[in-house]
C-alpha positions as CSV (number, residue, x, y, z in Angstrom):
1,M,110.0,149.2,126.1
2,A,106.3,148.4,126.3
3,A,104.8,146.3,123.6
4,V,102.5,148.1,121.1
5,T,99.0,146.7,121.5
6,T,96.1,146.6,119.1
7,S,94.4,149.4,121.1
8,D,97.5,151.5,120.6
9,L,97.4,151.0,116.9
10,V,93.7,151.7,116.5
11,G,94.1,154.9,118.6
12,L,97.1,156.0,116.6
13,R,95.1,155.6,113.3
14,I,92.2,157.6,114.7
15,K,94.5,160.4,115.9
16,T,96.3,160.5,112.5
17,V,93.2,160.7,110.4
18,R,91.6,163.2,112.8
19,R,94.6,165.5,112.4
20,Q,94.5,165.0,108.6
21,R,90.9,166.1,108.6
22,G,91.8,169.2,110.7
23,L,89.6,168.2,113.6
24,S,90.1,168.6,117.3
25,Q,89.2,165.8,119.8
26,A,86.2,167.8,120.9
27,Q,85.0,168.3,117.3
28,L,85.4,164.6,116.6
29,A,83.6,163.6,119.8
30,H,80.6,166.0,119.7
31,P,77.8,165.3,120.2
32,E,77.8,161.5,120.7
33,L,81.0,161.1,122.7
34,S,83.1,163.1,125.2
35,D,86.4,164.6,124.2
36,S,88.1,162.9,127.2
37,Y,86.8,159.5,125.9
38,V,88.3,160.2,122.5
39,S,91.6,161.2,124.2
40,L,91.7,157.8,126.1
41,I,91.0,155.9,122.8
42,E,93.7,157.8,121.0
43,S,96.2,157.1,123.8
44,G,95.4,153.4,123.7
45,K,94.0,153.5,127.3
46,R,90.5,152.5,126.1
47,T,89.4,150.0,123.5
48,P,86.4,151.3,121.6
49,T,83.4,149.1,121.0
50,P,82.5,148.1,117.4
51,A,79.7,150.6,117.5
52,V,82.0,153.4,118.5
53,L,84.6,152.4,115.9
54,E,81.9,152.5,113.2
55,L,80.7,155.9,114.4
56,L,84.3,157.3,114.4
57,A,84.9,155.9,110.9
58,Q,81.8,157.7,109.6
59,K,82.8,161.0,111.3
60,L,86.3,160.7,109.9
61,D,85.1,159.7,106.5
62,C,87.4,156.7,106.3
63,S,86.8,152.9,106.2
64,L,86.2,150.9,109.3
65,S,88.7,148.4,107.8
66,Y,91.4,151.0,108.0
67,L,90.8,151.9,111.6
68,V,90.7,148.2,112.7
69,N,93.4,146.8,110.4
70,G,95.4,149.6,109.0
71,V,94.4,148.9,105.5
72,T,91.6,150.3,103.3
73,A,88.7,148.2,102.1
74,E,90.3,148.1,98.6
75,Q,93.6,146.9,100.0
76,M,91.8,144.3,102.1
77,Q,90.0,143.1,98.9
78,D,93.3,142.9,97.1
79,I,94.9,140.9,99.9
80,E,92.0,138.4,100.0
81,L,92.0,138.1,96.2
82,A,95.8,137.4,96.2
83,L,95.4,134.8,99.0
84,G,92.6,133.1,97.0
85,Y,94.8,132.9,93.9
86,A,97.7,131.4,95.9
87,R,95.4,128.8,97.4
88,L,94.0,127.9,94.0
89,A,97.5,127.4,92.6
90,L,98.3,125.1,95.4
91,E,95.1,123.1,95.0
92,N,95.7,122.8,91.3
93,G,99.2,121.3,91.8
94,E,101.0,124.4,90.6
95,V,103.2,124.3,93.7
96,S,106.1,126.5,92.6
97,E,103.6,129.2,91.5
98,A,101.8,128.9,94.8
99,R,105.0,129.2,96.8
100,T,105.9,132.4,94.9
101,R,102.5,133.9,95.4
102,F,102.3,133.2,99.1
103,A,105.9,134.6,99.6
104,E,105.0,137.8,97.6
105,L,101.8,138.2,99.7
106,L,103.8,138.0,102.9
107,A,106.2,140.6,101.7
108,D,103.3,143.1,101.5
109,N,103.5,145.5,104.5
110,N,99.7,145.8,104.5
111,L,99.5,142.2,105.8
112,T,101.6,143.0,108.9
113,G,98.6,144.1,111.1
114,L,96.2,141.4,109.8
115,A,97.2,138.5,112.1
116,I,94.6,136.0,110.9
117,L,95.3,136.6,107.2
118,R,99.0,136.7,107.7
119,Q,98.8,133.3,109.5
120,D,96.7,132.0,106.6
121,A,99.4,133.1,104.1
122,E,102.2,131.6,106.2
123,L,100.4,128.3,106.5
124,G,99.8,128.4,102.8
125,L,103.5,129.1,102.3
126,A,104.4,126.1,104.5
127,L,102.1,123.8,102.6
128,A,103.5,125.0,99.2
129,T,107.0,124.6,100.5
130,E,106.2,121.1,101.6
131,A,104.7,120.3,98.2
132,C,107.8,121.6,96.5
133,G,109.8,118.9,98.5
134,D,111.5,121.4,100.9
135,L,110.4,119.6,104.0
136,E,112.9,121.3,106.3
137,G,111.7,124.7,105.1
138,A,108.2,123.7,105.8
139,V,109.1,122.5,109.4
140,T,110.7,125.9,110.1
141,I,107.6,127.9,109.0
142,L,105.2,125.6,110.9
143,N,107.2,125.7,114.1
144,R,107.4,129.5,113.9
145,L,103.6,129.6,113.5
146,R,103.0,127.3,116.5
147,E,104.8,129.7,118.7
148,E,102.2,132.4,118.1
149,E,98.8,132.8,119.7
150,A,96.1,131.2,117.5
151,P,92.6,129.8,117.8
152,L,92.3,126.1,118.7
153,D,91.3,125.1,115.1
154,R,94.4,126.8,113.7
155,Q,96.6,125.1,116.3
156,I,95.2,121.7,115.2
157,E,95.7,122.6,111.5
158,L,99.3,123.4,112.2
159,A,99.8,120.1,114.2
160,I,98.3,118.1,111.3
161,A,100.7,119.7,108.8
162,L,103.8,119.4,111.1
163,C,103.0,115.8,112.0
164,R,102.7,115.0,108.3
165,V,105.9,116.7,107.3
166,Y,107.9,115.1,110.2
167,T,106.5,111.7,109.1
168,D,107.6,112.3,105.5
169,S,111.0,113.4,106.8
170,A,111.3,110.1,108.7
171,R,111.3,112.0,112.0
172,F,108.7,109.8,113.5
173,T,109.3,110.5,117.2
174,E,108.8,114.2,116.6
175,A,105.7,113.5,114.5
176,V,104.1,111.5,117.3
177,E,105.0,114.1,119.9
178,V,103.4,116.9,117.9
179,A,100.1,115.0,117.4
180,E,100.0,113.7,121.0
181,S,100.6,117.1,122.5
182,V,97.2,118.1,121.1
183,L,95.4,114.8,121.3
184,G,96.8,113.8,124.7
185,S,98.5,110.5,125.3
186,S,96.0,109.2,127.8
187,V,93.0,111.6,128.2
188,R,91.5,112.4,124.8
189,P,89.9,115.8,124.0
190,T,86.3,116.1,122.9
191,W,86.6,114.8,119.3
192,T,85.9,117.1,116.4
193,D,86.5,116.7,112.7
194,L,89.9,118.3,113.0
195,H,90.9,116.1,115.9
196,I,89.9,113.0,113.8
197,E,92.1,114.3,110.9
198,L,95.0,114.9,113.3
199,G,94.5,111.4,114.6
200,A,94.5,110.0,111.1
201,T,97.8,111.8,110.5
202,L,99.2,110.4,113.7
203,L,98.3,106.9,112.5
204,A,100.7,107.3,109.6
205,A,103.5,108.1,112.0
206,Y,102.7,105.0,114.1
207,L,102.8,102.9,110.9
208,Y,106.0,104.2,109.5
209,R,107.9,103.9,112.8
210,G,106.8,100.3,112.9
211,D,104.3,100.5,115.8
212,L,101.7,98.3,114.1
213,L,99.9,97.2,117.3
214,R,99.5,100.8,118.4
215,A,98.3,101.7,114.9
216,R,95.6,99.1,114.9
217,Q,94.4,100.0,118.4
218,F,94.3,103.7,117.6
219,A,92.6,103.1,114.2
220,A,89.8,101.3,116.1
221,E,89.6,104.3,118.6
222,L,89.3,106.7,115.7
223,L,86.5,104.7,114.1
224,N,84.6,104.7,117.4
225,A,85.1,108.4,117.9
226,A,83.9,109.1,114.3
227,D,80.8,107.0,114.9
228,V,80.0,109.0,118.0
229,L,80.7,112.3,116.4
230,G,78.6,111.2,113.4
231,T,79.9,113.7,110.9
232,P,80.6,112.5,107.3
233,R,84.0,114.3,107.3
234,S,85.2,112.4,110.4
235,Q,83.7,109.1,109.3
236,V,85.5,109.2,105.9
237,A,88.8,110.2,107.4
238,A,88.6,107.4,110.1
239,A,87.5,104.7,107.7
240,W,90.0,105.5,105.0
241,N,92.9,105.6,107.4
242,A,91.7,102.3,109.0
243,A,91.9,100.9,105.5
244,I,95.5,102.0,105.2
245,V,96.4,100.4,108.6
246,A,94.6,97.2,107.8
247,E,96.5,96.9,104.5
248,S,99.8,97.7,106.2
249,T,99.2,95.0,108.8
250,G,98.3,92.3,106.3
251,H,94.5,92.5,106.5
252,G,93.8,93.2,102.9
253,E,90.2,92.3,102.8
254,D,89.5,94.3,105.9
255,S,91.2,97.3,104.2
256,L,88.9,97.0,101.2
257,S,85.8,97.0,103.5
258,F,87.0,100.1,105.3
259,A,87.8,101.9,102.0
260,Q,84.4,100.9,100.5
261,R,82.7,102.3,103.7
262,A,84.6,105.6,103.3
263,L,83.5,105.8,99.6
264,A,79.9,105.1,100.6
265,V,79.7,107.9,103.1
266,L,81.5,110.3,100.8
267,S,79.2,109.4,97.9
268,E,76.2,110.6,100.0
269,N,77.7,113.8,101.3
270,G,80.9,114.8,99.3
271,Q,81.7,116.9,96.3
272,P,82.1,115.2,92.9
273,R,85.8,115.9,92.8
274,S,86.4,114.4,96.3
275,I,84.3,111.3,95.4
276,A,86.3,110.8,92.2
277,R,89.5,111.0,94.2
278,M,88.2,108.4,96.6
279,R,87.3,106.1,93.8
280,M,90.8,106.4,92.5
281,A,92.3,105.6,95.9
282,L,89.9,102.6,96.3
283,A,91.0,101.3,92.8
284,G,94.6,101.6,93.7
285,L,94.0,99.7,97.0
286,M,92.0,97.0,95.1
287,M,94.9,96.5,92.6
288,R,97.3,95.9,95.5
289,V,95.0,93.7,97.5
290,R,93.2,91.8,94.7
291,P,95.4,91.9,91.6
292,Q,92.9,89.6,89.9
293,A,90.3,92.4,90.2
294,A,92.3,94.7,87.9
295,A,89.3,94.9,85.5
296,E,87.0,96.0,88.3
297,A,89.5,98.6,89.5
298,H,89.8,99.8,85.9
299,Q,86.0,100.4,85.8
300,L,86.3,102.5,89.0
301,L,89.1,104.5,87.4
302,V,87.2,105.1,84.1
303,R,84.3,106.5,86.1
304,A,86.6,108.6,88.3
305,E,88.3,110.1,85.2
306,H,84.9,110.9,83.6
307,D,83.7,112.6,86.8
308,L,86.9,114.6,87.2
309,A,86.6,115.9,83.7
310,Q,83.2,117.3,84.6
311,T,84.5,119.2,87.6
312,S,87.2,121.8,88.2
313,A,89.7,119.1,88.7
314,S,93.4,120.0,88.8
315,V,95.8,118.9,86.2
316,T,97.4,116.7,88.9
317,D,94.1,114.9,89.5
318,L,93.6,114.2,85.8
319,A,97.2,113.1,85.4
320,N,96.8,110.8,88.4
321,A,93.7,109.2,86.9
322,R,95.6,108.5,83.6
323,V,98.6,107.0,85.5
324,E,96.3,104.7,87.6
325,L,94.5,103.6,84.4
326,A,97.8,102.7,82.9
327,R,98.7,100.7,86.0
328,A,95.4,98.7,85.7
329,E,95.9,98.2,82.0
330,I,99.3,96.7,82.5
331,M,97.8,94.2,84.9
332,M,95.1,93.4,82.3
333,G,97.7,93.0,79.6
334,E,96.4,96.0,77.6
335,L,99.9,97.4,77.0
336,E,99.2,99.8,74.1
337,A,96.4,101.5,76.1
338,A,98.7,101.5,79.2
339,E,101.4,103.3,77.2
340,R,99.0,105.9,75.9
341,N,97.7,106.7,79.4
342,A,101.1,106.8,80.9
343,V,102.3,109.2,78.3
344,A,99.2,111.3,78.9
345,G,99.8,111.3,82.6
346,R,103.5,112.2,82.2
347,D,102.8,115.0,79.8
348,G,99.7,116.4,81.5
349,L,101.6,117.8,84.5
350,P,103.0,121.3,84.9
351,S,106.7,121.7,84.1
352,G,109.3,120.8,86.7
353,A,110.0,117.7,88.7
354,H,106.9,116.0,90.1
355,P,106.5,112.7,92.0
356,L,103.6,111.7,89.8
357,R,105.6,112.3,86.6
358,A,108.2,109.8,88.0
359,E,105.4,107.3,88.7
360,A,104.1,107.8,85.1
361,R,107.6,107.2,83.7
362,L,108.0,104.0,85.7
363,I,104.7,102.6,84.4
364,L,105.5,103.8,80.9
365,S,108.9,102.1,81.0
366,R,107.2,98.9,82.1
367,A,104.6,99.0,79.3
368,Q,107.4,99.8,76.7
369,S,109.7,97.0,78.0
370,E,106.9,94.4,77.8
371,Q,106.3,95.5,74.2
372,G,110.0,95.0,73.4
373,S,110.9,98.8,73.3
374,V,113.8,98.3,75.7
375,A,115.7,101.4,74.7
376,E,112.7,103.7,75.2
377,A,112.0,102.1,78.5
378,R,115.6,102.7,79.7
379,M,115.3,106.4,78.7
380,E,112.3,106.8,81.0
381,L,114.1,105.0,83.8
382,D,117.1,107.3,83.4
383,S,114.8,110.3,83.9
384,V,113.4,108.7,87.1
385,R,116.9,108.0,88.4
386,E,118.0,111.5,87.7
387,W,115.0,113.0,89.6
388,L,115.3,110.6,92.5
389,T,119.0,111.4,93.1
390,K,118.1,115.0,93.9
391,L,115.6,114.0,96.6
392,P,116.3,113.7,100.4
393,D,115.9,110.3,101.9
394,S,112.3,109.5,102.9
395,R,109.8,106.7,102.9
396,R,108.2,108.1,99.8
397,A,111.6,108.2,98.0
398,A,112.3,104.7,99.1
399,G,109.1,103.4,97.6
400,T,109.9,105.0,94.2
401,W,113.5,103.7,94.3
402,Y,112.1,100.2,94.9
403,A,109.6,100.4,92.1
404,A,112.4,101.7,89.8
405,A,114.6,98.8,90.8
406,E,111.9,96.3,89.9
407,T,111.4,97.9,86.5
408,M,115.2,98.1,85.9
409,E,115.3,94.3,86.4
410,R,112.6,93.9,83.8
411,V,114.6,95.7,81.2
412,G,117.9,93.9,82.0
413,D,119.6,96.7,83.8
414,E,121.0,94.6,86.6
415,E,123.6,97.0,87.8
416,G,121.1,99.9,87.9
417,A,118.6,97.7,89.8
418,V,121.2,96.8,92.5
419,E,122.0,100.5,93.0
420,A,118.3,101.4,93.1
421,Y,117.6,98.7,95.7
422,R,120.5,100.0,97.8
423,R,119.1,103.6,97.6
424,A,115.7,102.3,98.6
425,L,117.2,100.8,101.8
426,A,119.3,103.9,102.5
427,S,116.2,106.1,102.2
428,V,114.7,104.4,105.2
429,G,118.0,104.3,107.2
430,L,119.0,100.7,106.4
């Protein structure tokens, strides 16, 4: 059976509406077109130009959107509005809500003939599925999308997402293969912002699979490519990921220089919300590389929190700011302030399990234990342990297990600490 083409569908819609209006082909065609041309269009043997389609829509008294896409202008508006709401939910950290909204949108039959919008919704569903922790589900959706025809930019977006999900799933070889299939293992494409972002995602895969030399070489290549490209977006992505590589390879001061470079570029060209997020990231890096600079990091975080409060920041952004403030305050010995901010971070998130809530509980338990509230600290740790046991093994889970083990040691839970260390190793396949 021959495949139904777009021309077939457009012709069928014209034929259906013409008959509903009680018009013959000759009546529809006269005087601008010939009836034979209308017949060819309706049979799918000719593809009408945009001007002819607009003319036919006027003569049939229907919307151009319906002839092209099979939906009315009102239905198209409803679809775009629903897609916008789903994206907003995902951006604001309401990941379960976003997943539900994208799934409901894809169940709408009106979306079937709208290839680009349907792909937008499927990509959104994949990202929401990933954010909910269902990495295998996200891989399935993304691989299905990659089998479809799509513009180059969409192909790169899919590769970025799939490379990231494979990396988070500890499937590093597959992550590298996906990214290098686009970037090329030897001959690079002409660099664009999206290519740089894909390269930055590939860097993480190199790091996690232990290919530190390749990571450093590729980080330098990305920096050079971003300098040649000259766009702020590429320069920020390349500099920040060079910072991550430098930190991972023991070059802490270099990592701070790269991160400060990323913030400088973003401060001149970025949105306030993005700048505040970068300040938080820089503060976190500073606390890891220069623990003695906790007070300086705290100042960055105070400014970031203030700036976020003046923007349309998500609850996740605001909670993250509070958690990072609590981390800095523990390092500064300001335990009561740390406890207040950790509680605010924990309670400021949407209901349901959330990695940041686990991080907040870990910091809160440490602040409580150092103030002598051991029972309260253990309750927070029990909640973290319960959440972690439900997660699949991954590098991210390993990091949280390790942090939990260290905190368990502080509150005297030696048996729990040993088990947490064991789980941390198991999460990375050791």
